[in-house]
C-alpha atoms as one frame of an Amber mdcrd trajectory, in Angstrom:
protein
 118.133 112.227 115.359 120.415 114.739 113.464 118.824 117.885 112.165 117.674
 117.634 108.633 120.063 119.277 105.865 117.585 121.350 103.870 118.360 122.346
 100.291 119.678 125.764  99.642 118.513 127.998  97.002 120.666 126.937  94.264
 119.832 123.250  94.932 116.220 124.040  94.791 116.736 126.167  91.516 118.540
 123.092  89.979 115.997 120.625  90.881 113.196 122.785  89.480 115.032 123.356
  86.126 116.621 119.857  85.641 113.943 117.817  87.292 116.332 115.794  89.602
 119.011 116.365  92.273 122.006 113.835  93.178 122.908 113.610  96.821 124.860
 111.078  99.057 123.325 109.459 102.132 124.897 110.318 105.451 125.321 106.645
 106.388 128.784 104.905 106.098 129.730 102.790 102.995 129.598  99.646 105.149
 126.021 100.197 105.829 125.047 100.382 102.248 126.993  97.363 101.111 125.528
  95.272 103.976 122.016  96.677 102.912 122.790  95.238  99.344 123.415  91.881
 100.653 120.230  92.001 102.515 118.273  92.907  99.203 120.035  89.909  97.613
 118.811  87.516 100.505 115.223  89.151 100.024 115.235  87.989  96.328 116.429
  84.438  97.248 113.785  84.046 100.016 110.927  85.391  97.792 112.392  83.464
  94.755 112.295  86.833  92.919 111.776  90.541  93.297 109.767  91.117  96.452
 108.204  94.301  94.899 106.211  96.332  97.482 107.488  94.233 100.336 110.933
  95.084  99.865 110.636  97.429 102.979 109.521  94.868 105.357 112.058  92.490
 103.931 114.807  95.011 104.529 113.616  97.461 107.188 117.050  99.082 107.285
 116.179 100.962 104.065 114.144 103.275 106.159 117.459 104.628 107.698 118.423
 105.888 104.167 115.111 108.162 103.903 115.473 109.177 107.704 119.003 110.356
 107.311 119.583 114.280 107.421 120.498 114.678 103.833 117.616 112.680 102.184
 114.904 113.670 104.695 116.184 117.256 104.511 115.840 117.134 100.461 112.342
 115.573 100.818 110.973 118.127 103.314 112.476 120.908 101.227 110.407 120.057
  98.184 107.282 118.252  99.763 107.036 120.122 103.079 106.742 118.816 106.657
 103.811 116.656 105.817 104.636 114.028 103.335 104.436 110.386 103.197 105.975
 107.296 101.478 103.593 105.796  98.869 102.813 102.113  99.467 104.354 101.202
  96.051 108.263 100.419  96.352 110.234  98.518  93.955 113.754  97.115  93.534
 115.084  97.468  90.069 117.816  95.006  89.035 119.621  95.872  85.830 121.121
  92.420  84.588 120.954  92.999  80.926 123.177  94.675  78.409 120.676  96.537
  76.137 119.143  98.997  78.714 115.451  99.947  78.717 113.194 102.175  77.008
 112.683 105.876  77.827 109.570 106.121  79.942 107.539 108.130  82.424 106.165
 106.098  85.318 102.403 105.562  85.748 100.598 106.680  88.974  99.774 103.119
  90.004  96.281 103.247  88.804  96.005 107.080  87.688  95.659 105.979  84.023
  93.786 109.194  83.158  95.451 111.523  85.706  96.749 115.063  84.509 100.417
 115.287  85.470 101.015 118.011  87.772 103.791 120.568  86.781 104.218 121.361
  90.556 105.890 118.672  92.737 103.221 116.938  94.512 105.102 113.656  94.041
 108.770 112.885  93.984 110.842 109.636  93.809 113.992 108.713  95.489 116.246
 106.299  93.569 118.918 104.751  95.780 121.944 102.716  94.949 123.079 100.240
  97.611 126.452  99.568  95.710 128.837 101.650  93.633 127.367 102.415  90.129
 129.524 103.479  87.163 128.806 103.835  83.561 129.311 100.158  82.811 126.897
  98.909  85.673 124.045 100.370  83.720 122.951 103.490  85.836 119.623 105.159
  85.608 119.434 107.819  82.817 117.295 110.748  83.035 116.347 113.505  80.429
 117.239 116.753  82.190 114.674 119.378  81.916 112.083 117.177  80.287 110.056
 116.390  83.567 107.076 118.216  82.388 107.054 117.304  78.760 104.367 114.987
  77.883 106.396 113.857  74.641 109.944 112.880  74.870 111.162 115.603  72.438
 114.058 114.597  70.201 116.985 114.458  70.163 117.130 112.333  73.315 121.052
 112.653  73.573 120.487 116.567  74.314 120.254 116.553  78.064 120.784 112.863
  78.904 122.418 112.381  82.298 123.436 108.917  83.617 123.453 109.088  87.216
 126.547 107.432  88.719 127.916 107.316  92.284 129.307 105.526  95.164 127.221
 103.197  97.243 124.644 105.326  99.262 124.119 107.785  96.209 120.453 108.788
  95.994 118.910 111.121  93.489 115.317 112.719  93.918 113.448 113.083  90.553
 110.327 115.028  89.878 107.850 112.120  89.449 107.142 112.644  85.737 110.784
 112.843  84.353 111.672 110.770  81.456 114.074 107.924  82.635 115.368 104.476
  81.761 117.951 101.934  82.626 121.060 102.358  80.639 123.118  99.344  79.154
 124.780  97.258  81.841 127.974  95.908  80.194 129.766  94.890  83.513 128.191
  91.383  83.897 127.423  92.314  87.446 123.844  92.786  88.747 123.039  96.524
  89.486 120.372  97.276  92.138 118.389 100.359  92.340 115.601 100.905  94.968
 112.844 103.150  93.914 110.469 104.744  96.454 107.740 107.423  95.940 106.952
 110.155  98.184 103.854 112.526  98.356 103.092 116.023  99.466 100.101 116.110
 101.709  99.308 119.913 101.581  99.915 122.898  99.700 102.780 125.107 101.043
 102.203 128.108 103.149 106.046 129.189 103.343 109.346 127.901 101.792 110.284
 124.641 103.495 113.895 124.877 102.223 116.775 127.035 103.478 115.394 129.984
 101.398 117.442 133.240 101.335 116.180 134.594  98.010 112.459 135.254  97.829
 112.274 136.025  93.904 112.918 133.496  91.332 116.076 133.406  89.152 117.334
 130.524  86.944 119.887 127.943  88.069 123.502 128.669  87.364 123.607 125.730
  84.882 120.446 125.187  82.740 119.172 122.163  80.893 118.669 122.238  77.067
 114.917 123.590  77.325 114.131 126.844  78.899 110.756 127.254  80.728 111.507
 130.162  83.027 107.739 130.987  83.448 106.989 127.544  84.531 109.987 127.466
  86.718 108.956 130.758  88.380 105.481 129.579  88.892 106.746 126.361  90.680
 109.120 128.433  92.906 106.262 130.870  93.754 104.067 127.867  94.668 106.729
 126.257  96.777 107.227 129.520  98.514 103.513 129.582  99.538 102.570 132.511
  97.429  98.734 132.350  96.885  98.986 133.956  93.485 101.697 132.100  91.822
 101.382 134.141  88.468 102.631 137.317  90.156 105.889 138.737  88.943 108.336
 141.236  90.394 107.208 144.889  90.274 109.692 145.432  87.315 108.317 144.047
  84.121 109.671 144.704  80.762 107.615 146.222  77.971 106.114 144.125  75.131
 108.963 142.611  73.119 107.778 143.185  69.396 110.491 140.803  68.151 109.324
 138.111  70.336 105.723 138.348  68.777 107.310 138.013  65.356 109.124 134.810
  66.378 105.750 133.342  67.582 104.610 133.471  64.006 107.542 132.856  61.902
 110.298 131.167  64.092 111.148 127.459  64.249 110.250 125.377  67.344 113.112
 126.445  69.576 112.541 130.104  68.498 108.814 129.964  69.191 109.580 128.420
  72.688 111.979 131.181  73.549 109.806 133.933  72.208 106.905 132.615  74.440
 109.178 132.403  77.489 110.263 136.103  76.768 106.640 137.163  76.618 105.850
 135.621  79.766 108.247 137.709  81.576 106.381 140.826  80.099 103.124 139.676
  81.979 100.076 141.827  81.397 102.066 143.933  78.947 102.136 141.124  76.402
  98.211 141.024  75.984  98.507 141.997  72.363 100.120 138.653  71.877  97.183
 136.560  73.425  95.967 135.382  69.924  99.330 133.941  68.753 100.083 132.564
  72.031  96.750 130.825  72.109  97.246 129.349  68.668 100.383 127.780  70.092
  98.689 125.779  72.814  98.615 122.826  70.415 102.035 123.656  68.964 103.641
 120.199  67.664 106.939 121.558  69.443 105.733 120.848  73.041 108.257 123.214
  74.678 106.701 126.089  72.764 103.114 124.999  73.693 104.106 124.814  77.460
 105.794 128.307  77.426 102.596 129.808  75.674 100.483 128.420  78.498 102.552
 130.225  81.096 102.713 133.354  79.072  99.021 133.479  78.968  98.697 132.863
  82.598 101.082 135.783  83.322  98.926 137.908  80.868  95.905 137.234  83.137
  92.319 138.319  82.652  92.799 139.533  79.120  93.728 136.105  78.008  90.709
 134.323  79.435  88.253 134.685  76.455  90.837 133.147  74.107  91.746 130.334
  76.474  87.981 129.519  76.791  87.763 129.293  73.230  90.979 127.165  72.913
  89.712 124.613  75.514  86.440 124.167  73.701  87.761 124.041  70.101  91.443
 123.090  70.386  93.266 119.682  69.855  93.796 117.350  72.950  97.233 118.971
  73.527  95.782 122.525  73.494  92.978 121.455  75.885  95.405 120.019  78.363
  97.911 123.131  78.046  94.850 125.505  78.417  94.192 123.671  81.668  97.745
 124.429  82.713  97.292 128.023  81.775  94.146 128.364  83.791  95.692 126.674
  86.868  98.624 129.015  86.772  96.551 132.208  86.312  95.122 131.829  89.805
  91.847 133.057  91.214  90.875 135.364  88.142  90.316 132.192  86.299  87.914
 130.505  88.675  84.628 131.914  87.066  85.603 130.609  83.694  86.604 127.186
  85.144  83.335 126.983  87.037  81.577 127.349  83.752  83.790 124.821  81.938
  83.370 122.102  84.406  79.613 121.986  83.241  80.787 121.217  79.537  79.445
 118.302  77.805  83.020 117.140  76.759  84.851 114.871  79.102  88.433 116.253
  78.447  87.183 119.733  78.911  85.590 118.867  82.388  88.859 117.122  83.406
  90.982 120.125  82.206  88.854 122.486  84.099  88.726 120.456  87.182  92.467
 120.139  87.111  92.782 123.899  86.821  90.713 124.332  89.972  92.783 121.773
  91.776  95.864 123.840  91.434  94.369 127.316  92.256  95.194 128.256  95.683
  92.121 130.703  96.178  89.184 128.780  97.071  85.527 129.375  98.183  82.242
 127.635  98.678  81.440 127.817  95.113  84.626 125.840  94.098  84.178 123.229
  96.767  80.467 122.799  95.904  81.393 122.361  92.131  84.146 119.863  93.015
  81.761 117.824  95.247  79.235 117.630  92.580  81.857 116.459  89.997  82.627
 113.528  92.369  79.198 112.131  90.987  80.127 112.701  87.389  79.142 109.940
  84.828  82.692 109.641  83.729  85.475 108.071  86.022  88.085 110.405  84.625
  86.087 113.425  85.890  85.470 111.931  89.255  89.110 111.125  89.768  90.208
 114.675  89.019  87.454 116.091  91.378  88.422 113.829  94.249  92.134 114.665
  93.869  91.375 118.287  93.627  89.214 118.133  96.974  92.315 116.620  98.522
  94.512 119.359  97.231  92.213 121.943  99.034  93.098 120.296 102.344  91.147
 121.761 105.319  89.073 123.912 102.944  87.239 120.843 101.738  85.788 119.571
 104.988  82.244 120.460 103.710  82.801 118.103 100.874  83.812 115.127 103.211
  80.311 113.315 102.481  81.223 113.322  98.717  84.748 112.016  99.576  83.238
 109.312 101.735  80.928 108.183  98.936  83.880 108.302  96.517  85.612 105.697
  98.794  82.934 103.285  97.637  83.222 104.299  93.795  82.992 101.571  91.196
  86.229 103.078  89.822  89.491 101.765  91.592  91.381 105.010  90.747  88.690
 107.181  92.306  88.582 105.035  95.418  92.264 105.174  96.260  92.301 108.903
  95.438  89.481 109.424  97.874  91.624 107.950 100.516  94.529 109.995  99.547
  92.304 113.105  99.782  91.271 112.105 103.401  94.879 111.694 104.255  95.361
 115.280 102.991  92.606 116.503 104.967  93.989 115.016 108.143  91.996 115.498
 111.477  89.169 117.358 109.415  88.284 113.990 108.088  87.635 112.362 111.420
  83.979 111.579 110.522  85.323 109.288 107.715  87.150 106.973 110.016  84.244
 104.036 109.849  84.279 104.392 106.036  88.178 104.098 106.110  87.980 101.159
 108.273  85.861  99.385 105.702  88.222 100.334 102.957  90.883  98.350 104.683
  89.213  95.314 103.141  89.130  96.664  99.730  90.359  94.458  96.945  93.007
  96.971  95.823  96.298  97.250  97.576  96.520 101.079  97.319  93.054 101.713
  98.450  94.188  99.683 101.632  97.400 101.442 101.793  96.128 104.941 101.265
  93.378 104.096 103.873  95.964 103.247 106.549  97.716 106.541 105.780  94.486
 108.432 106.142  93.768 106.876 109.558  97.307 107.768 110.532  96.887 111.426
 109.505  93.552 111.780 111.062  95.159 110.619 114.246  92.099 110.125 116.604
  92.331 107.160 119.072  89.722 105.379 117.066  91.666 105.976 113.777  94.906
 104.960 115.283  93.352 101.781 116.880  92.075 100.664 113.478  95.384 101.343
 111.687  97.569  99.387 114.179  94.972  96.488 114.367  95.239  96.324 110.524
  98.992  96.601 110.490  99.465  94.049 113.237  97.405  91.602 111.117  99.449
  92.299 107.984 102.781  92.411 109.731 105.684  90.746 107.614 108.141  88.549
 109.490 111.612  89.056 107.734 113.064  85.905 109.366 110.710  83.454 107.988
 111.346  81.611 104.854 111.433  78.046 103.294 114.538  77.313 105.541 113.003
  78.776 108.643 109.226  78.451 108.795 109.001  78.949 112.551
């Protein structure tokens, strides 16, 4: 197999700032056109869209994701250990009006806090030429971490066109839609999801510059603090809030804009103060008040500015998460997560709060902090027994994101695999996949979960058995997959 083509620094910067990256498969044009025919045949055989079964119907699709350019992009963003989510879909755009702007769900994660860091990405693939008149997928550049769409939508809209074999990788949470198809020709797009299995220890892309700087071309919204955080996370830095040694002094005019500026001015001012780091401590109060700002880009930048300030911002953040609006609570969680280890004592206190949203936000904050000790793992294990399913979900996901550090919490994850809440069950299986060989004691529970009523519990359990990799685990996985094997040749016209 040819060597993977890893992303360079500018490609990585572009992905982090814009939320998507367009690339071309290395396979010849004839391959993609033939694959399109196979997709059409699959639809005919199944009398409709085969949904998650599109890959066993058309196994050649896997070659797209294995080619050097696409596998290199996935490795660059997700690291060496990533896997394909069991949800797959073929989107046919046959109508002329297009679809609505939306973010995808997490297939059951109805209460999940969306990660600003790329733990999930999607690859969208065109097996035929797609121009504007064919109704390409549209994305809102730079809005991947906006909970709300933020008007005007025309600002930053990109319709992704290209020849057969065009792929584009998107940060999972980006706003996107099908644009109007006026060609009268059915446009196919195949959507596959991929997930990171462990936090990075070093850059997985072709990294030549260790310090963050923005992309050469920027989207409409500026989130330099958040982008720097994500770059540092992907670089394997344990304290993602760290800046370079040269920090500017407090910008007094930026502080004034926090109070009296319009939405874009407030957002820019908060981003400017983020670059000041601890020197911006005098701006903690107005920044904290902005966590619930109706102009979401300003609220996001305020969260990252508070994270950069560090310890002096913790009392105000603790107050905001207890008394603020739902948006302020969520953004305070992002701020604590970005702050790193010095936020842990406050979060360990907040996970015991009577409020469910506060426990969720605090648990999310712990999940994203790289520093970890027995107190953190113990608290997360206890939270897997919380009375609220939303909290249990966040706790189980957090343990998975701690990877090998969470081995002592394996009994709690095994219990979570039998939780009454479906989201918690399949997230427990995902956590075990992330633990890998450290979860070997969970093999019997995972084998039992292969009979779960939910398709994604079963799918994650197979992946967990694969990642554990012991003979017992692999035997169970292969036995299950042999039973579930799909015959691509069988159909109404060929039953045998």
